[in-house]
FIKEVEX-732565 format. One record per residue (C-alpha): residue in one letter; x negated, y negated, z negated. Coordinates in steps of 0.25 Angstrom, whole numbers, plus 5000, padded with zeros to 4 digits. Each point is the difference from the previous one (the first is absolute). Example, Ala and Ser with C-alpha at 12.3 -4.5 7.8 and 13.67 -1.06 7.14 Angstrom:
A495150184969/S499449865002/
END
This chain:
M502849675023/D499750135007/K501150104997/S499750105011/S500050154998/R498550005003/Y499749904989/I500950084990/E499250125004/M498749934998/C500449954986/K500650134996/G498750075003/A499149894993/R500250074986/E498949914995/I500849885003/Q501350054995/E499450034987/T499649864998/W501549955002/D500349914988/H501449975005/K500549864999/T501349945005/G500049985015/D499150125003/I500450075012/F500150155000/A500650115009/T500850124995/D499950145005/A501349985007/G499349895008/E500649884994/V499149884998/L500449924988/F499549884991/W499850044986/V501049934990/P500050064986/G501350084997/Q500450015015/Y500150125009/G500450084988/A498650014994/P499749914989/E498550035000/I498950055008/K498950104995/Q498950045008/G500749985013/F501450064996/G501349934997/V500450054987/T501550014997/R500550054986/S501550044998/D500750094991/K498750084996/V499650015015/V498849945006/T500049985015/L498749965007/A500049945014/R498749995008/Y499649855003/T498949965009/W499449864998/L499849925013/P499049904996/R500149865006/Y498949945007/S499649914988/Q500050124991/L499050075009/I499149885000/E500050004985/A499750155000/A498849985009/Q499549894990/E500250094988/N498750064995/S499249945012/G499449894993/G500249915012/S500949885001/F501149995010/R499149945010/D499050114999/V501050115001/T500649935012/F498749985007/H499750154998/F501450045005/Y499849925013/T498650075002/W500750134997/L501049975011/E499050005010/A499350134997/T500550145005/Y500950074990/G499750134994/S499250105008/G500550075013/T500649875005/K499449885008/K501249914996/R500049894990/P501049984989/K500749895007/E500250095012/L500650114991/F500949934991/T501249925003/S500349914988/N499249924990/E500550104989/Q499550125008/V498649945003/W499849954985/L500550134995/A499050075008/Y498949904996/V500350024985/M500150165001/E498650005007/K499349904992/R500550044986/Y500350155002/G499150045012/K501250055008/V500549985014/W501350025007/T500050115010/G501449965005/E500650114991/E499249994987/W499049944992/L498650075000/R498749974994/A499249925010/E498950105001/D501050125003/N500649925011/
END
């Protein structure tokens, strides 16, 4: 599992992916303090997550802590399949074809040369195919703007 600062930044910037997080026990997330943790209900002082925030209630005070979901490799493959109408085989074939093409505009590099983990490259694939965005090294931009 990629827990690098680069992957955390990529995930944090991928708002579209963050909005789909339907947290389940065992999901991996990062706190704003840089800790990488597994989601276990009732742990970390936050009994619930709502829209990417850990919510803690005590003595009429609600405290929010920002959590960034770090999708696992398998979760990204599932995301690539959603709404694509394609089977696992079809999505995988398209993914491997995509790996060999140049990534974004302004570069002659292929995705497999730009990203260092399975999670990073699958996140880039999902963001481009589902949301039309590419990673510039600092942020996600619409593919035509890059």
